N, C-alpha and C positions, 0 to 999 in steps of 0.2 A: 613335557609340559602340555597341558590341555587348557585351551582358552575357551571362553564362552562369549556369545554375542546375543543381542536382543533386537528384535524388529519392533519398531515403534514409530507410528505416523509415517509409514512408508520409508523409514530410514533404518539403517543397520548400525547399532551401537555396540562396540566391543567393550565388555565389562573390564574393570581394572583388576579383577581377581582371576587367578588361575590355579590349577593343581599341578604340582611337580612331584614326580616319583623317581626313586633311584633304582636302577636295574641291578639285580643281584649278580654276583660273580658265579659263573657256572661251576667252579671247583669248590666253592665254600657255601655252606648252608647258612644263609643269613636272611633276615626278614627284609621285606621291601618297605622302605620309608617313604611316606607320602606327606607332603607339607603344602600349606597354602602359600601362594605367592601373590604379592600385591605390588601394583605400580604406584609409587608415592608421588611422582612428579612427571609431567609431560614435557619438561624442558629439553630432554635429550632427543626429542623427535627431530628428524631432519627438516631443515627449512624448506627445501624444495623436493618434490616427489622425484624419484629416480626416473631417468629418461631411458625408455626402452629402445633397443637398437632397431633401426628401420629395416624391414625385410627387403630383399631384392625385388626389383620390379617384375621380373619374370615369374616370381612365385606369389605375387599379390592376388591376382584374379585372372585365371586363364580365360574366363568368359569374356573379358574385355578385348581379347585378341580377335581382330576382325578375320572372318573367313574360316574359322575353325568351327565346324558343326559336326555332331556325331552322325553316324550312319543311319540311326533311327530317325533323327530329325530330317535328314536328306530324303529318306524314303517317305516320310509323312508329307513333306513338301511336294514330292513328285506326285503322290496320289491325290493330294489336295488340288493341284493344278489340273490333273487328269479328270477328276470328278467335277470340278467347276465347269470345264469345257463340256463334259458329258451332260451335266444338268442343263446347261444353256441350249445345247443342240437338241436334246430330247424334248425340252419344253417347246422350242420353236417348231419342231417336227410335229408334235401332237397338236399344237395350235393350228398349224396349216392343215392338218388332216381334218380337224373339226370344221375349219372354214370350207373345205372342199365338200364334205358330206352334207353340210347345212345348205349348200348352194345347189344341190342336185335338183331340187324342185324348180329352180330358176334356169339351170343349164343342164337339161337331161340328155344332151348329145353324147355320142359315143366317145369322143375324145376326153370329155370330162369324166365319164364313168371308167375309162381305161386307167386314167391317172389315179382315181380313188382305189381301183382294184389292185394296182401294183403297190400302192402305199399300204393298203390293208394287208396284203400278203407279207410285205416287209415287216410290219409291226407284229403280225401274228407269229411269224417264224423268227423274229428277232434278227433279221438281216439288216434292218435299219437302226436298231438300238443294240446296246450291249447285250450279249457278247459278239455281235456282228457275224452271225452264222452265214455261211455261203450256201443258201438253199437253192433248189432248182425252181425257177420261176416260169416253167413252161405251161403250167396249168392256167388256162384262161377261162375256166368255168366259174360263173358267179356263185358264191356261197350265200347261205341264208342267215348269216350271223347279223347281229345288230352293230352298227357302226358306233353307236354311243357306248355300248357295253365295252367294246374294244378300247375306246378312248379312256373310259374309267379305269380299265385294267392297266393301261399304260401310265395313268396318272397316279393312282393311289394304292395299287396292290403292293404290299411290302414283300411278298414272296417273289415278285418279278424283279430280278436283279437289275434290269434296265429301266425300271419305272422312275418317274420323277420323284416320287416319295422316297424310294431307296437311295437315289442319287443325293438328294438333299440331306438325308440322314447321314450318309457317309461324309459329305462335305462338312457338316457340323462336327462330326466325331474327329476328323483329321484336323480341323481348325483348332479344336480344343487341345490337341496334342502339340501344336506349335504356337499356342497363344502368346508365349513370351516373345515371339517375333512379330506379332501383329499389333497394329495401333488400336486405340480405343474405338476409333471410327469403324475400323474393319470388324472388330468384335461386335459392335452394335449392329452391323449389317448381318452378321451371323445370327444374332438374336432375332432379327426380323425374318430371316429364312426359317428359323425354327417355328415362328408364329405362322408362317405360310404353310409349313408342313402340317401343323395341327389343323389348319383350315382344310387342307387337302383330304385329311382323314375323314372329314364329315361329308364328303361328296358321295353321291350315289347315282345310279342311272336315271333317277327322276329329277336330278338337279338340272336347272336350265343351262344350256350350253354357254350362254353369255357369262355365267359365273365361272365356268371352266376357263374361258378365254381371259377373263379379267385376272384370275389367279395366276395363270401362266404368264401373262404380261408382267405382273408384279415380280414373279420369280426371275424372269429374264432381266428385268431392270435391276434387281438386287444383285444378281451375279455379275452383271456388267459394272455396277457400282463397286462391288468388292474388288474386282480386277483393277479398276482404276485407283482405288484406295491403296491397294498393295503396291501397285506400280509407283505411286507417289510417295510411299512412306517406308517401304522395306529396303534395306541395304542390299545392293546386288551381291556383295561379298558374303552376306549372311545367309545365302541359300536361295535368293530370288531366282537364280538361274535354274535351280532344280524344279521350282514351281513352273517356270516357263517350259522346261523340257517336257514335263507332264502335259501341259496344255497343248504344245505342238504335236506331241505323239497322238493324243486323243483326237485332235482335229484331223490329222492324217487318216486315222482309222475310220473316223466318221465319214470323211469325204470319199474314201475308197468304197466303203459300204454303200453309200448313197449312189455312186455311179455304177457300181456293180449290180445293184438291184434295179435301178430305174432306167439306165441308158444302154445296157448291153443289147437288149432286143431291138431290132430294127422295126420301125412302124411307118405307116403312112405319114405324110408331111404334117398334116394338121394335128394328129395325135402326138407325133414326135415333138412338135413345137410346144404343145401344152405340157408334155412331160418334162421337157427341158426347162420351161418356165418354173415349174414346181421345184425342181432341183435348185435352180438359181435362187429362188426365194428362200428356200431352206438354208442355203449357204450364204445368205445376205449378199448376193452378187447380182441381183436382177437389175438394179439401177445402173451399176457399172457396166453391165453387158449392153444395156440399151444405149447408153451414152457413147460407148466405145465403138460399137458396131451399129451405127445409125442407118446405114444404107442397106445392109444385108445381115440377117441373123439366122443362124442355122446350128445344127448339132456340132459342126466343125468349129465354129466360133466359140460355142459354149465350152467345149472340151479344151480349146486353147486357153481360155481364160481360167478355167478351174484346175487345169493340170500343168500347163507348160509355161505360164507367165511368171518369171522369177521376181517381178516387181509388184505383183498383186498380193496383198497380205493374206488372202484367202486361198491362194492356189497351192497345189501340192508341191510344186518346185520351190516356192517360197518357204514352205515349212521345212523342207529338207535343208535349204540353205541356213535357216535359223538353227536347226538342230546341229548342223556342222559347226556353227559359230559358238553355240552354247556348250557343246561337248568339249571345247578347248579349255573350259574352266574346270573340268573334272581333273582330279589328280592323275598324273601320268603313271601308268603301271610299268613302263619300260624306261631304261636309262639311255636308250639309243633313239634319238629323235628321227633318225633316217628310216627306222622301221615303223610300219603302220601297225597300230593295235587292232584287235578284233573289232572294236567299236568303230574305228575309222574305216576299216574295210567295209563294214556293213553300210555305213553312211555313203561311202564312195559308190557302192552298188546301187543304192537308192538314187543318188544323183545321176548316175549313168542311165538309169531307167527313164528319168525325166528328160534328160538332155538328148539322148540318142533316138528317141522315138519320133516318127514322122506324123505330123498332124493329119495328113490326108489318109494315112493307113489306119489309124485308130478310129477314124470317123466313117470310112467308106469301104474298108475290107470286110465284106459281109458274106457269111456262109450259113445256110440254114436259118436265115433271119436273125443271126447273131453277129455282133462285131467281134471277130476272133482276136484281132490285134489288141483291141481294148480290153477284152476279157483276160488275155494273157498278161498284159501289163498290170492289170489290177491284182491278179493272182500273185505275180512276182513281187509287186510292191508290198502287198500285205505280208508275204512270207519274210521279206527283209525287215519290215517294221517289227514283226514279232521276234525276229532274230536279234535286232537292236535292243528290244525291250528285255529279252532274256539275258543278253550280255551285260546290260546295265545293272540288272538285279544281281547277277552272279558276282560281278566285280566290285560294286560299290554299296550294295545293300546287305552285306554280310555282317551280322552283329556279334559274331563270336570270333575269337582269335584262332588262328590255325594251330592244330595239334602239333606238338613237338615231341620227338623221340629222345628219351634220356639214355645216354650211353654210359653204363656203369663201368668204371675202370677197375678191373679185378686183375690181380697179379696172376701170371700163368701158373705158379705153384698152387695158389688157392683155388683156381679154377679146376686144375687137375684133381685136387683133393675133393672138391665138391662133386665132380663127375664120378670119382671112385666110390664115394659114399652113396650116391644115388644108385649106382650099379649094385652095390651090396644090399641096399634096401629092396631093390627089385628082386 
């Protein structure tokens, strides 16, 4: 039976006529009879529509189950947090660099120029920005480049992977990948970041420096607003801890790169104090350092605050503690809780580096004008951070199922027959 329907005024009407055909018998040659069929009355229709069986709760919508996120979503959240922190740090670093070279005419002393020179070399060699290369900073000869061109290169060059432009572009891309987890306010902030990115693309070496600073200030404010919006609206069980792991990892790498570039070399007291102040301002720790150490401030107190204080949110030890707490939310890869996983071992080594080091040694053990203990600590911390990152990617960011070997069950007689036939063919 074939029925017909009609669409009229956005409604579907089933026509009362149909075609019925009889199927022929396969053994007898007979014609197919086709007849018209009409529904003469609608009284036989059921009074109530049939009730469909209710599906089980577990099969209704797996997206409603809290805490279940795919590995791709987890990886996108990790990189979103990492690039948010990288964008904020790079913007603040370039803004401070612009402040320093614009004040050269007012403060032409050697300590001011030394700080600019170290920051210049760090930005050129990308030891202060991604990918945080560990370059040799022994060269103390002044170069003839233009500070402003370097600032423009660090702000708007899309080919520079550590530039502000590249970081914001990556933030927007990863935010779009996880937009179903973000609130409307968070997405609106991402749109404002895209507007700032288009504004950065119009900058040139002839642009006034105050426009650079204003744009960088807006970017820092938008990134901080996005972090606050996500903290206030995203469920912790829906992957917020992955975003936090990315932020803490990037903050550790940026802090290690800053100290390794700016504070390894021993300098006269005036130059050292000016260098330490620039590092503290970059790490948003200058006010805390002044209030905590009002009587005496030195490289020793600065390193204690930035590296060893477990209660200070910007210190390295605090980041390691947070990484240890956040990693407990990751799915456990072993059924034996008494055994440490590779991720836990890496975090334990990081924690030992921060807890067992002596404050006096990293500040005052100097050889060939370099703080050897501090350099060794930074090198080991960076190696463990990269190891932690690699383990995290290998264990939790694998988007394909493991290959399985199929064991074909062949009887011994058939297997021997196949081998004999193969030998005959050879």
